[in-house]
N, C-alpha and C positions, 0 to 999 in steps of 0.2 A: 504494501499499499503505498508505504513511504517512499520506493522507490518510482511510482505512478506520479504521487504530486511533484517527487523532484523533476522530472521529464515532462511534466504539463508545465512546470514553471519555467522551464529552459528554452522562452521561445529564442528568435534569433537579435534581438534588440537585448535580453538579457545575456545570453552568450556575449553579445559582443563587449559589455559593458563589464561584465566579469573577467574578461580577458584582457578588458584594458587596466583593469586593477591588479591583475595578476602580473601583466608585465612591470606596471609600476612598482612593483613589492620586489620583484628582482632586481629592476634596473638601479633604482635609485640605492639602493646598498651598495651595488656594483662599483657606479661610479662613484660613491665617497670614498669606499675602503682600498678599492685598486686602481683607479686614474691617477694621477699623479695633480696636485695642487694647481701644478703651471698648466695644466692641459684646460682650453676653456669645456671642456665635456664634465670637467670634474665638480661634484655636488658638496658642497661644504656641509659639516659637522651641523652649523647654524641650521642651514635651509632643512635637511636630515629633521633636526628636534621641530623645527617649526612647521612643517607639512604635517610631522607625525602629530600634532596637538590637533591641526585641521582635521587629520581623519579623527582622530579619536568626537571630534564634533560632528562630522559625517554621521557617526553612528548614534550620539542621541540625536540628531534631526531626522535619523532614521526612525528610532524607537516613537519619534511624535510623530513622524508621518502616518503609523500604524495605526495610531488610536484617533489621531484628528481627521486626515484625507479619506479611512475608509470606515471609520466607528462615528464620528462626529465628537467626540471627546476632547474637547480645548481643554488642555493641560497648563498652564499658566504656574504650575510649581516642577515641571519635571526636571528642574535642576537640582531638585532636593534629592532625588534619586542618583544624580550625577556626582553629585558632591558625599552621598555616604558609601559610594563606590568606591572615591577616591580615597576616602578615609580610612577605610578598611584597607587597602594598599598600603596608605599613609602610615598605620599604625605597624604593619608588618614590615616596612622601610624601617620604621623609628626604632624596631624591637631588635635590628641586623645592625646598630648601630655598637651596641654594648660600650665595653671600656674606650672604644675611640671617641668618647661626645668628649665634652668639655669638660664634666665634671667625673670621667670615667667610673661610673656608675654601672657595674653588668647588667643589672636589671631594671633601674628605672630611667627614663626619657631624661635627657637633661632639662625640661622644663619642669617636669617633676620632681626632680633636686632642688630646682631653684626656689618654687613654691610651696618646698618644704614638705610634698608629700611623705609619709612614713613608710608607703608599699605601694607595690604598685593594685590600681584596682581592679576586681576582678572581671570587669568586662575586657581589659587587657589581655587576660590569660589566654593562650593557645594562638597567637598572633603572631609568636616567633615559628611557625611552621607554614610552611608558604600553602600545603594544601588547606588548610584549616583556614587561613585567609582569602581562599580562593572561593571556597565554601560561601564565608562572609558576603564576601563584596556584590554575592548573588544572594546569599539568602536574608540580609540584611533590608535592600532597597525591596525585594519581591516582596517579602512578608509584612512590611508599611504601606505597601500598595494593595496587598489584597485584603488587610483589614481597613484602611481609608476606604475599598472601592467597596467591599462588603456592605459596609453603612452608608454610603453615599449611593449606589448605585440601588440600593434596596429601597431606598428612602425615595426613590425618583427625582435625584438630584440632577437636573441639566442646565445646559447651554451659560448662560453669562455666570449663574449661581456657581454652578461646580466649578467654573474658572476664578470665581473670588476665592472658593472654598481652597483650591490649590496653593493661590496666593499664601494664602494667609498659615497654607501648613508649612510651606517652604522658608515663609519671616519667621517663624515661631521655632523653626530649629535653627535658624541664622538667629537669633537672639538668644537659644541656649547653648549655640558651641559658641560664641560668643562669651559666655561666662567662663573665669581661670578656672570653678570648683567644678566644671563641667567632666574636666579629666583629657579634653582634646586640645589643649595647648593657647586656647583662648582667642585673642586677635591674632596672635603670631601663629596658630595652627603648625600644622606640623611640617618642618624642612632640614637640612642639614642630611638630607640622605647620601649613605656610601655604599650598600650594596643591593644588589637582586638576585638573589639566585648563586652570592658569592662571586658576580660578577659589578664592577665599578661601572655605576649608574653614568658617569660624567665619560665613561671609555667611548673613543668612534664607534666601536664594534657592537656594542652595547646600545647604543642609540640607534644604529643600524638595526638591529635585532630587532629592538621595540618599533619602530618603523615599517618595519615587514611583519611581523605579528599584529599590529595596529590594521594593517590593511587585508591581512588573513580575518582578524574577526572582523573588519566592513565584509567582505565576501559573503563570511558565514550569515551573518546577521540580516544582508540582505537577503541572501539564498530562502531562508525561515519568513521574513515578511512575504518575499515571493511566494513562497509555497504556499504561504497562509489566504494571501487575497485570491490566488487564482483556483481555490477550492469551492467546497460548499461552505467549507465556515466564512470564506472569505464574501460569497454571496449575502449570507445571512448579515454580517458586520454593515455591507453596504444598504443593505434593506434597513437595518437600524439608523444608517447615517442619512437616510431619505425619507423613512417614514417608521418610526419606532412604536406609535400607537399601532398601526397596523401590523407591523410585525409580531407584537405581544399577542395580537386578538386571531395571528393566525397559531397559536396555540407557541411560541418558541420562547425560552427564557431568556429573554432580551439581559436581564442583569447578569445572569450566568456568563453570558457571552461581555457583557463590558468587563465583568469582572477579570476573566480569562486574559483579555488582550489588554487592559491596563496594565496587570500585572508581568505579564512578558515583556512590554514596553519600558517597565522600571527595572527588570531584569537587565534588559540592553543597555540603557540609561547609566546602570551601577558598573557594568562592563564596560564601557565607555570611560568614566571616569578614573576605573582603575587604571588606566592604560594611560590618564593623560597625565595621570599624577608623577611616575619616575620620567616621562619625558622633560615636565614643565619645573619638577624639583622640591616644589611645593603644593600645599594643599590647607588652605585659610576660611573661616566661614564668607567669606564675600561669597563663594561658590553657592550658598545658600540664597543669595540675592535674588529676588522675584525679576529685578532688569536683568540680570543673564539669562532666567528662564522666559521671558519676554523676548530676547534677544533672538533665541535658539528658534522660536515658533517664528518669527520672522523669516531667517532662512530658509523655512521650509515654504512659509507664503511666498516667497522672491523665484526660489527654484520650481515650483510646482505642487500643491497638494495633491494627495491623489496619485503621484506617479513613483514613487520610491527614489528613482534617479535625480530625480528635478530635487529633492530632501538634498540628496548627497551634496550634488553640485551647488546647490544654492548655498550649505555649509561652506563648503572650501573657496568660492567665489567671493562671498560677503566679508568671508574673516580674513581675507587675503588683502580684500579691499581697506578692512581696518587697520591691518594693518601697514598698509601704504599710507592711507589717514594720518595714523596718530603716531608715524615715526619721525615726525620733524620734518615731513618734505616740502618743500617750496615749490608752486606752480605757479608761471607765469601768467598774466591777466590775458596774455592773448591766447592761452590754452582754453581757458574758461569759455574766451571768444569764440574760437574754433567750434568746441561741443555747440554751443549755444546755436552758432550758425547751421551746424549741422541738423540740429533739431528744426530749427525755422527750413531748411531744405524740406525735410520730411514733411512739415507742415503745410507747405507750397505746395508740393507733390499731391497731397492729399487733396486741398483744398486751397485753390491759388487765390482767394479771394482773402487769405491770410496775409500777400501782399501788401494790401490797403492799408490793414493796420499797422504791420513791418513798420510802416512808410509814415504813419502819422507818432508811431510811438521814435523813430530816428531823429523825425525834427521836432519833437517836444525837448528828448534829450539834449539835440544837437544847442538847442537855442537856450536851455538851461547852463548846458556847460561854463560857456564863457562868463553866467554869472557868476559862479562860483558857487551856484547851490548842489543840493545833493539831487536834481532834478531825473537823472536818468534811474536810481532806485524810486523816488517815488512817484515816477510815473508808469514804474511797471509795479512798485504795489496797487497804484490804482487802479489800475489798467485789470489787476487779478482781480480785486475785488467785482468790476465791471462784469470781467468775465465769469466769475463764479454764478453773479447774479442773473446774467444772459446766458444762463446755460451752456458757456464756453465755447459763446459765437468768435466765429473766424478773426473780426477785426480786432475784440481786445486780447484775443490769442498772439496774433500778430505783433500790436504796440508791447506787450510784456518783451520779448524776445526783442523788438525791435530798440527799446531801451536799455535790456540789458547789454545789446552789444555793442552801444557806445559807451556804457561802462565801462566792459571790459578791456574795451579796444583803445581807450584815452591816455592810459599810462601800461603802454605795452613794455616798459622795461622794467616794473614794477613785480613784485611778487608775494603771493599770500599762503599763509601755513595754513595746511587743510586739519591740522588737528583739531581746533575750538569747534569746526561745521559736522565732526564725525556723527553726532548725534541727530543733527539735524538732517544731514546727506541720507542717513539711515532711516530718517521717518518719512524724508519726503520719497525715498524709493519705496515703501511698503506701500505709502497713501497712492504710487504713482501705478506701483503692480498692481495693488488693489481696483483701482479704479478702473484702469485701459487694459491690464492683463491680468483678470479675476484666477486665470488656470496657473498663475506664473508664467516662470520666462522657458522653462522647459516645456510644461504642458501645452503652450502656446504653438510652439514649433513642434511639437510631436503633431499638434490636430493640424497645424498646416502642412505638415509635412501627408499627412495621412488624406487631407483633402485634394491634396495634388496627384499624391499616388491611386486615389479613387478616381479623381476626374481622369487623371490618363489609361486604367485600365477602363474606365466608360467611354473613351474616345476611340480604344483600340478595339472594344469589343463592337461599337458601333460599325469600324471600318470592316471587320471580320465578318459580319452579319451580312449573308448574302441579301441580295436585292429580288424583290419579289419577282416571278417570272409573269409575262403579260399572260392576260387570258387567252385562250386560244378561242 
């Protein structure tokens, strides 16, 4: 039966995606370890750790897409399960330090010695053994999700109310883990890791191995999710998402299905967190922050909800953009002007009347600039309000981009730092994708490709169909 589900899940697109992941899992470590640093094909250890972190985020996004894209459960607290898995791995790594810590205590971690803990807490027992830590990083998030889901779904809490409760859950955990008497390092968390299974966590070989293992875990998680959504269970989940009351009326135990998929998703998030910790070298209570959980939902929305592949791509692309924006990057104003011009060209190609508004926006901004006024941005903001009031009419949309063009090109030699604008860019991207591409970037591209193939197949079928013979 399992072989049948696996064969059914391995479509052409899935096979190509998994083959690509396998190639990345093999190629990146080899390019890091075997290719000389002077070669242009060399992948640095920094990039290996960075993209290993992105792969862990992709597993988290995959777990969210399973429950949100296919079952309609919008969890805004999935970062809690991610962080719990990370803390389970962090506790194992802390127990491996032993006498190499600052206080050279063979049992207690340094923060416990510093805080005068007399002995190791009971809930730290067993974490010196790797198999026990592996069990806990899956069992703890899974049990929490099972208990939470059993109460929430049996009470038929759905929609925005469930989303708020999941936020409360992760926020409460964050407050608890911030306390020093909680026994998890307080605000500083767990850090200064030395070894994992006897290998130095900072060594290039260990980092390359962790990257490969993370990619392999992503492949396994993708196969599990794909097997579920292509099975009869997946059809029931989609029915729950689209018409929960009707599905319950047909005799299905909706609560049982929700609890199962929610628990599985939490276990996947815990594995992602456990792989994340040794690669970044720290785990602290900020990982429980509701903002991180909301950001993970944005990855799925941008990539494409209900596609699995889109969630993976969205997590990697958005996090790479975050790294680019927040790493002190300076971008010339003319670069933003070129991007604005490209968007304007796309709008013009769709609606030529946009040119009239663009001309008006450029004229207003050009008149205001010699007066040393903030006319460009003011005109763009005013046009934006008008555009929203008029349901995005072509003229005010053009005025927005016309004014922005002048604002960006008036000082071509100046540069702007992108870090302060990352959250605004992320929020704007989410709004734009929600309004213009509700299926996400990958989902929209897949629909366009399917429509194109369908049109081509229809045209070929019409051409191959023989014309009717004339009546004799």
